[in-house]
LOGUZA-325697 format. One line per 4 residues: number of its first residue (from 1); for each residue x, y, z of N, C-alpha, C, CB. Coordinates in steps of 0.001 Angstrom, whole numbers, plus 500000, padded with zeros to 6 digits. Glycine has a CB too. Example, Ala and Ser with C-alpha at 12.3 -4.5 7.8 and 13.67 -1.06 7.14 Angstrom:
<rs>
1> 513190/494310/507800/512300/495500/507800/513200/496700/507800/511308/495527/509046 ~ 512850/497750/507080/513670/498940/507140/512900/500030/507870/514084/499402/505725
</rs>
This chain:
<rs>
1> 461567/493003/535451/461905/493855/534329/463364/493279/533903/461896/495520/534760 ~ 463534/492832/532978/464783/492273/532494/465884/493517/532504/464549/491601/530951 ~ 466981/493185/533145/468178/494256/533087/468749/494444/531467/469553/493651/534154 ~ 469095/495745/531320/469564/496210/530196/470872/495489/529922/469670/497647/530257
5> 470912/495158/528676/472255/494471/528326/473465/495330/528295/472177/493838/526986 ~ 474456/495036/528831/475766/495901/528917/476906/495327/527996/476328/495943/530476 ~ 477216/495977/526849/478117/495509/526011/479550/495545/526777/478046/496327/524711 ~ 480341/494245/526566/481648/494256/527245/482584/495471/526584/482368/492732/527070
9> 483470/496146/527438/484307/497240/526806/485071/496662/525576/485365/497856/527880 ~ 485397/497461/524865/486182/497161/523623/487733/496989/524127/486001/498437/522453 ~ 488274/495950/523564/489805/495789/524101/490695/496995/523754/490538/494457/523436 ~ 491557/497377/524483/492403/498337/523852/493553/497756/523011/492946/499205/524878
13> 494383/498843/522330/495400/498202/521584/496242/497252/522231/496178/499101/521058 ~ 496923/496517/521658/497882/495542/522180/499090/496437/522211/498063/494155/521273 ~ 500237/495988/523016/501601/496621/523059/502074/496979/521827/502582/495796/523639 ~ 501994/495945/520867/502606/496137/519523/501945/497133/518803/502612/494932/518719
17> 500522/497245/518973/499691/498394/518314/500235/499622/518889/498067/498313/518588 ~ 500436/499759/520158/500806/501040/520820/502076/501478/520275/500905/500925/522344 ~ 502996/500565/520290/504382/500954/519634/504353/501371/518173/505357/499757/519709 ~ 503509/500720/517385/503335/501270/515883/502569/502735/515978/502339/500111/514882
21> 501656/502851/516696/500927/504166/516735/501816/505181/517308/499616/504101/517560 ~ 502740/504876/518148/503504/505748/518647/504591/506193/517622/504001/505229/519838 ~ 505181/505136/516779/505954/505436/515697/505279/506490/514665/506275/504146/515048 ~ 503958/506039/514236/503233/506903/513449/503083/508550/513746/501998/506309/513461
25> 502895/508539/515204/502978/509970/515870/504158/510683/515505/502968/509923/517396 ~ 505316/510082/516026/506589/510605/515795/506830/511158/514228/507585/509473/516174 ~ 506507/510131/513595/506670/510438/511962/505895/511568/511515/506185/509221/511030 ~ 504530/511529/512011/503894/512776/511723/504198/514114/512329/502703/512587/511949
29> 504987/514064/513360/505728/515385/513763/507108/515733/513175/505938/515369/515222 ~ 507176/514963/512103/508438/515321/511242/509911/514765/512016/508476/517132/511050 ~ 509413/513531/512872/510701/512881/513387/510933/511589/512894/510733/512771/514828 ~ 511363/511565/511615/511843/510305/511047/512939/509614/511636/512183/510491/509794
33> 513752/510590/512450/515116/509918/512845/514758/509659/514298/516593/510913/512631 ~ 513707/509512/515064/513589/509219/516286/514334/507871/516825/512251/509215/516468 ~ 514574/508049/517969/515463/506915/518523/514270/505957/519312/516825/507582/519697 ~ 514918/504626/519440/514012/503680/520065/513745/504162/521629/514679/502154/519977
37> 514460/504930/522152/514089/505615/523655/513182/506368/523411/515125/506445/524441 ~ 513117/507208/522436/511884/508240/522209/510614/507226/521822/512238/509484/520797 ~ 510788/506582/520993/509689/505713/520908/509051/504969/522059/510031/504852/520085 ~ 509850/504402/522953/509329/503711/524005/508445/504785/524939/510545/502994/524780
41> 509084/506036/525047/508503/507029/525980/507239/507359/525206/509483/508365/526309 ~ 507169/507680/523984/505823/508011/523262/504982/506966/523293/505948/508387/521853 ~ 505244/505595/523441/504297/504526/523387/503902/504223/524950/504956/503206/522590 ~ 504722/504867/525975/504414/504583/527464/504663/503171/527839/502942/504901/527811
45> 505938/502553/527210/506329/501123/527310/508005/501266/527852/506104/500259/525645 ~ 508324/500252/528308/509754/500142/528786/510762/500214/527554/509963/498735/529599 ~ 511879/500684/527802/512879/501011/526697/513191/499713/525960/514254/501670/527283 ~ 512969/498525/526524/513386/497164/526009/512335/496700/525412/513858/496180/526984
49> 511043/497241/525420/509814/496690/524803/509890/496806/523249/508535/497453/525351 ~ 510199/497886/522587/510096/497901/521136/511169/496860/520422/510345/499423/520647 ~ 512357/496781/521243/513404/495765/520779/513083/494252/520958/514688/496028/521532 ~ 512180/494112/521979/511734/492746/522080/510570/492423/521156/511355/492454/523480
53> 509865/493433/520791/508927/493070/519896/509298/492950/518444/507949/493917/520028 ~ 510215/493990/518041/510560/494223/516630/511975/493873/516371/510314/495655/516232 ~ 512886/494191/517352/514229/493680/517094/515032/495001/516670/514233/492465/515904 ~ 514535/495791/515797/515297/497030/515232/514355/497909/514803/516261/496758/514073
57> 514466/499314/514620/513663/500317/514244/513271/499888/512715/514407/501748/514426 ~ 514163/499398/511702/513590/499020/510323/512618/498101/510380/514540/498501/509416 ~ 512614/497146/511315/511494/496294/511409/509979/496914/511578/511794/495446/512527 ~ 510153/498171/512433/509029/498678/512772/508544/499539/511686/509144/499308/513974
61> 509530/500115/510698/508882/500902/509596/508484/499829/508573/509886/502059/508936 ~ 508906/498651/508535/508642/497679/507661/507102/497262/507955/509704/496522/507814 ~ 506859/497259/509410/505605/496832/509768/504465/497977/509533/505690/496381/511219 ~ 504891/499198/509727/504064/500299/509167/503511/500102/507539/505001/501634/509280
65> 504487/499712/506739/504328/499608/505612/503362/498473/505341/505488/499553/505072 ~ 503647/497506/505978/502738/496226/505899/501266/496648/506125/503167/495083/507055 ~ 501126/497337/507135/499899/497861/507745/499129/498451/506561/500190/498960/508919 ~ 499980/499469/505760/499157/500100/504619/498630/499172/503704/499928/501048/503826
69> 499556/498203/503302/499124/497312/502341/497832/496323/502849/500395/496489/501942 ~ 498060/495944/504152/496848/495287/504613/495539/496048/504674/497096/494810/505880 ~ 495624/497396/504647/494454/498331/504682/493912/498444/503105/494945/499887/505336 ~ 494740/498394/502101/494478/498163/500727/493802/496974/500670/495640/498142/499886
73> 494186/495903/501007/493518/494473/500959/492144/494583/501426/494269/493379/501867 ~ 492041/495214/502781/490684/495328/503385/489582/496185/502488/490869/496025/504817 ~ 490294/497216/502064/489313/498155/501056/488817/497439/499870/490093/499463/500444 ~ 489969/496791/499190/489450/495898/498080/488557/494963/498452/490437/495205/497430
77> 488573/494176/499571/487675/493292/499925/486258/493707/500209/488162/492710/500921 ~ 486346/494613/500810/484968/495303/501333/484176/495939/500202/485262/496501/502434 ~ 484827/496205/499321/484284/497031/498060/484947/496531/496792/484595/498660/498191 ~ 484995/495253/496359/485607/494848/495218/485176/495454/494006/485499/493571/495111
81> 486236/496226/493336/485731/496838/491975/485185/496153/490773/486711/497477/491457 ~ 484143/496538/490347/483613/495729/489081/484363/495702/487901/482369/496202/488637 ~ 484061/494739/486894/484634/494852/485583/485705/493981/485552/485047/496194/485216 ~ 486419/493928/484267/487378/492654/484034/488724/493110/484944/487808/492375/482156
85> 489679/492307/484674/490879/492392/485219/491506/493728/485235/491646/491529/484617 ~ 491635/494170/483980/492208/495666/483813/491461/496568/484668/492104/496241/482304 ~ 490230/496652/484458/489401/497680/485127/489675/497557/486789/487739/497421/484712 ~ 489616/496255/487052/489888/495989/488671/491403/496360/489048/489633/494268/489092
89> 492403/496177/488268/493737/496560/488432/493860/498256/488565/494560/495952/487162 ~ 493115/498790/487747/493190/500367/487768/492420/500941/488976/492545/501015/486394 ~ 491293/500132/489183/490572/500822/490566/491293/500293/491810/488846/500395/490746 ~ 492179/499301/491939/492983/498902/492881/494167/499902/493145/493411/497608/492528
93> 494461/500406/492038/495597/501549/491953/495115/502764/492761/495904/502052/490341 ~ 493836/502960/492424/493179/504031/493086/493071/503911/494576/491887/504174/492544 ~ 492617/502772/494803/492455/502290/496347/493633/502487/496904/492060/500797/496610 ~ 494877/502129/496432/496062/501925/497042/496695/503337/497218/496915/500942/496243
97> 496474/504423/496135/497014/505580/496271/495977/506354/497375/497200/506250/494808 ~ 494814/506151/497332/493942/506776/498537/494585/506485/499868/492412/506161/498589 ~ 494858/505172/500074/495437/504784/501347/496708/505546/501802/495748/503362/501279 ~ 497437/505654/500718/498731/506486/501181/498428/507709/501318/499894/506483/500300
101> 497578/508296/500700/497124/509753/500873/496298/510081/502110/496296/510160/499687 ~ 495889/508971/503004/495224/509283/504091/496036/510095/505029/494751/508144/504663 ~ 497382/509770/505303/498416/510209/506036/499648/510679/505353/498714/509267/506854 ~ 499741/511476/504284/500702/511845/503542/502134/512009/504151/500271/512926/503007
105> 502098/512798/505188/503464/512968/505823/504002/511798/506410/503457/513965/506851 ~ 503166/511073/507052/503484/509825/507859/503999/508718/506755/502064/509269/508745 ~ 503294/508690/505783/503492/507585/504672/504832/508001/503825/502066/507503/503589 ~ 505130/509252/503618/506229/509703/502908/507346/509331/503808/506166/511199/502550
109> 507154/509418/505061/508397/509135/505950/508703/507802/506070/508267/509623/507303 ~ 507775/506911/506174/507790/505540/506022/508388/505026/504710/506473/505081/506173 ~ 508085/505666/503554/508685/505164/502328/510056/505624/502115/507894/505535/501185 ~ 510411/506876/502692/511738/507275/502738/512580/506353/503614/511808/508655/503199
113> 512216/505943/504685/512844/505059/505566/513063/503708/504741/511964/504873/506893 ~ 512207/503147/504155/512166/501918/503635/513312/501885/502257/510546/501618/503264 ~ 513473/503046/501829/514428/503340/500712/515876/503396/501195/514067/504687/500034 ~ 515978/503430/502546/517349/503655/502971/517903/502132/503157/517427/504619/504400
117> 519365/501969/502990/519912/500684/503211/519715/500006/504392/521125/500722/503061 ~ 519056/498661/504561/518785/498221/505762/518752/496558/505412/517395/498948/506378 ~ 519139/495924/506588/519083/494502/506529/517720/493934/506883/520102/493942/507415 ~ 516633/494650/507087/515311/494305/507519/514466/494068/506323/514717/495371/508398
121> 513668/492995/506470/512652/492794/505578/511425/492245/506284/513107/491920/504507 ~ 510385/493045/505832/508965/492682/506561/508040/492104/505870/508267/493753/507066 ~ 508536/491436/504668/507270/490744/503778/506589/491652/503016/506140/490069/504630 ~ 506985/492840/502846/506043/493883/502178/505910/493682/500663/506578/495365/502426
125> 507027/493054/500111/506855/492558/498675/505896/491484/498605/508155/492062/498065 ~ 505868/490508/499310/504692/489331/499137/503268/489937/499368/504891/488033/500306 ~ 503184/491043/500285/501864/491507/500573/501424/492326/499289/501838/492389/501943 ~ 502239/493092/498820/501960/493917/497765/501698/493075/496643/503001/494862/497510
129> 502606/491804/496250/502169/491037/495125/500960/490407/495342/503085/490093/494749 ~ 500501/490104/496443/499076/489434/496671/498056/490526/496252/498800/488948/498332 ~ 498344/491728/496764/497236/492672/496477/496957/492649/495059/497542/494090/496912 ~ 498003/492689/494206/497772/492793/492631/497265/491429/491899/499212/493223/491918
133> 497709/490458/492669/497300/489081/492170/495839/488959/492436/498107/487876/492887 ~ 495347/489408/493521/493962/489353/493959/493082/490419/492946/493891/489787/495645 ~ 493704/491572/492500/492947/492309/491671/492948/491797/490223/493386/493643/491758 ~ 493852/491110/489744/493882/490391/488448/492741/489157/488358/495410/489785/488261
137> 492772/488754/489629/491669/487535/489540/491931/486414/488576/490273/488081/489104 ~ 491061/486021/487839/491193/484897/486683/491537/485419/485516/489966/484118/486392 ~ 491860/486758/485418/492229/487550/484025/491267/487728/483312/493143/486971/483137 ~ 490066/487926/483617/488821/488249/482620/489366/489506/481917/487222/488578/483449
141> 489046/489344/480360/489294/490392/479493/490764/490631/478980/488833/491527/480140 ~ 491655/489693/479643/492926/489687/479008/492919/488671/477888/494023/489400/480006 ~ 493927/489174/476920/494136/488105/475831/494324/486787/476112/495165/488364/475105 ~ 493389/485833/475468/493603/484485/476066/494986/483779/475954/492642/483605/475469
145> 495655/484105/474865/497187/483447/474802/497857/484325/475825/498054/483536/473172 ~ 497597/485341/476576/498428/485984/477438/498024/485810/478944/498466/487375/477046 ~ 496836/485128/479144/496551/485048/480505/497238/484436/481419/495574/484637/480649 ~ 497894/483206/481163/498746/482578/482044/500028/483207/482408/498995/481402/481567
149> 500547/483744/481370/501741/484690/481596/501352/485854/482349/502368/485174/480293 ~ 500337/486517/482145/499930/487870/482969/499869/487364/484438/498330/488592/482474 ~ 499153/486281/484747/498928/485957/485996/500222/485655/486678/498009/484905/486052 ~ 501147/484912/485995/502696/484721/486548/503285/485894/486731/503657/483955/485638
153> 503243/486823/486026/504334/487905/486026/503757/489417/486479/504980/487990/484454 ~ 502452/489694/486110/502027/491082/486349/501863/491387/487810/500736/491366/485637 ~ 501505/490652/488774/501592/490945/490128/502966/491630/490555/501365/489678/490868 ~ 503954/490759/490292/505285/491387/490492/505554/492860/489862/506298/490428/489903
157> 505211/492679/488618/505541/494021/487924/504692/495151/488210/505506/493885/486494 ~ 503417/494986/488703/502462/495895/489143/503058/496355/490547/500972/495229/489206 ~ 503557/495357/491533/504139/495950/492735/505308/496794/492409/504541/494902/493711 ~ 506008/496411/491659/507175/497232/491309/506843/498578/490734/508019/496511/490346
161> 505816/498670/489868/505502/499990/489487/504877/500701/490368/504826/500057/488442 ~ 503882/500146/491204/503406/501093/492135/504424/501675/493097/502369/500498/492866 ~ 505400/500822/493636/506310/501253/494266/507258/502476/493935/506846/500313/494394 ~ 507650/502138/492311/508168/503334/491769/507367/504375/491775/508563/503200/490586
165> 506128/504596/491654/505380/505728/491727/505550/506462/493099/503989/505369/491458 ~ 505300/505431/494131/505569/506045/495544/506816/506642/495600/505519/505052/496669 ~ 508075/506093/495232/509226/506683/495245/509341/507972/494781/509986/506010/494679 ~ 508843/508269/493608/508726/509739/493009/507959/510746/493894/507964/509702/491601
169> 506749/510208/494350/505951/510890/495327/506667/511122/496665/504711/510123/495551 ~ 507335/510273/497177/508150/510433/498433/509023/511593/498105/509019/509101/498854 ~ 509744/511557/497039/510759/512576/496739/510177/513960/496399/511610/512103/495588 ~ 508710/514170/496318/508254/515226/495867/508002/515616/494569/508828/515894/496260
173> 508428/514587/493784/508394/514937/492254/507081/514568/491716/509523/514176/491400 ~ 506115/513870/492435/504590/513659/492080/503869/514264/493293/504138/511986/491849 ~ 503164/515390/493018/502403/515894/494167/501209/514896/494470/501859/517384/493863 ~ 500553/515180/495495/499510/514459/496228/498383/514209/495230/499001/515273/497506
177> 497891/515462/494661/496724/515222/493659/496967/514522/492497/496175/516398/493208 ~ 498399/514314/492087/498604/513450/490803/498907/512091/490973/499659/513940/489992 ~ 499186/511549/492356/499614/510248/492697/498588/509235/491986/499670/510083/494305 ~ 497504/509333/492133/496534/508193/491684/496648/508164/490136/494900/508466/492173
181> 496509/509351/489419/496501/509345/488096/497890/508901/487561/496086/510657/487627 ~ 499055/509243/488060/500377/508843/487480/500602/507303/487664/501570/509667/488187 ~ 500094/506827/488927/500206/505356/489033/499204/504465/488245/500081/505012/490438 ~ 497988/505015/487879/497216/504491/486981/497708/504322/485608/496182/505160/486987
185> 498454/505508/485014/499081/505408/483921/500077/504427/483878/499522/506499/483624 ~ 501054/504388/484700/501992/503354/484596/501498/501937/484527/502835/503466/485647 ~ 500402/501733/485538/499661/500491/485403/499018/500035/484112/498689/500538/486293 ~ 498457/500880/483534/497776/500770/482266/498807/500516/480991/496939/502114/482068
189> 500156/501300/481306/500976/500880/480331/501394/499536/480298/501970/501590/480334 ~ 501574/498935/481564/501965/497623/481845/500809/496658/481293/502232/497463/483406 ~ 499646/496985/481457/498577/496121/481055/498191/495994/479460/497405/496602/481803 ~ 498757/497144/478779/498784/497167/477303/499130/495827/476470/499776/498189/476940
193> 500101/495272/477050/500672/494035/476342/499937/492594/476763/502293/493950/476721 ~ 499002/492880/477691/498264/491664/477912/496623/491532/477776/498618/491314/479216 ~ 496187/492597/477413/494678/492782/477180/494143/492447/476035/494279/494001/477315 ~ 492897/492284/475862/492377/491847/474494/492193/493321/473508/490755/490953/474744
197> 491829/493250/472391/491812/494498/471510/490909/495611/472060/491319/494137/470065 ~ 489798/495217/472457/488786/496225/473109/489315/496982/474283/487522/495494/473601 ~ 489745/496072/475190/490422/496654/476384/491577/497607/476075/490949/495545/477246 ~ 492335/497255/475031/493541/497971/474618/493087/499250/474051/494400/497178/473602
201> 492100/499403/473278/491624/500631/472777/491268/501630/474049/490344/500331/471829 ~ 490749/500965/475020/490339/501816/476258/491616/502344/476983/489436/500919/477329 ~ 492504/501458/477116/493654/501799/477932/494501/502932/477173/494538/500469/478215 ~ 494547/502654/475814/495175/503718/474948/494609/505087/475057/495078/503336/473544
205> 493287/505098/475094/492368/506439/475064/492740/507058/476594/490437/506053/474842 ~ 492828/506265/477627/493072/506644/478931/494451/507347/478903/493005/505427/479892 ~ 495409/506669/478416/496833/506955/478364/496927/508351/477739/497652/505845/477530 ~ 496299/508593/476536/496341/509588/475803/495789/510812/476464/495758/509272/474677
209> 494797/510587/476912/493969/511644/477869/494896/512204/479009/492607/510876/478636 ~ 495546/511186/479802/496513/511561/480860/497732/512281/480244/496982/510287/481655 ~ 498088/511889/479181/499375/512379/478610/499132/513939/478256/499819/511468/477238 ~ 497808/514047/477772/497462/515486/477317/496824/516264/478359/496529/515503/476117
213> 496565/515736/479516/496122/516533/480431/497196/517112/481593/495059/515799/480971
</rs>
């Protein structure tokens, strides 16, 4: 009788992942000012390990932000929204907002920390820009004469716009349940100058509904 197949054990988190997970736990407990020593204790690693892996606390927070954007990419890829470029962008805004709302306390803390002066840069801008470029695709549904300009400029502008919505959310001026709608309205206003006439009518109707809601 053949022996039952035994699956190999799943590998545990890497040391880098343990440090990031520990940082998330500390942020979730309302400890945005945690020290690197506290982080090392929480992660169960030596005091030097977070420094060796990241160099500084700012780089850890940038890494957490990058993780969020990578999750947005993964959700987009696993369930690519249907429709033209404008529809995909608006659906991606919803995906991105949902990721941030998965752990609002932690993500507000991450955003607040990123807003503080720092010499660190974790490539968050490039990751965010790539997400919106992917959502735009080949620009289906954009006005033909605007397609090239849109694909050149809109990824940057959408990254800025979503980051702006997150900043107001982090400050408590946008409540959790309004984040998706507010961010979609901002993206729709950007798209108005690039879409064809039919899509413009739809965006204007959506903006009017949000303004009156």
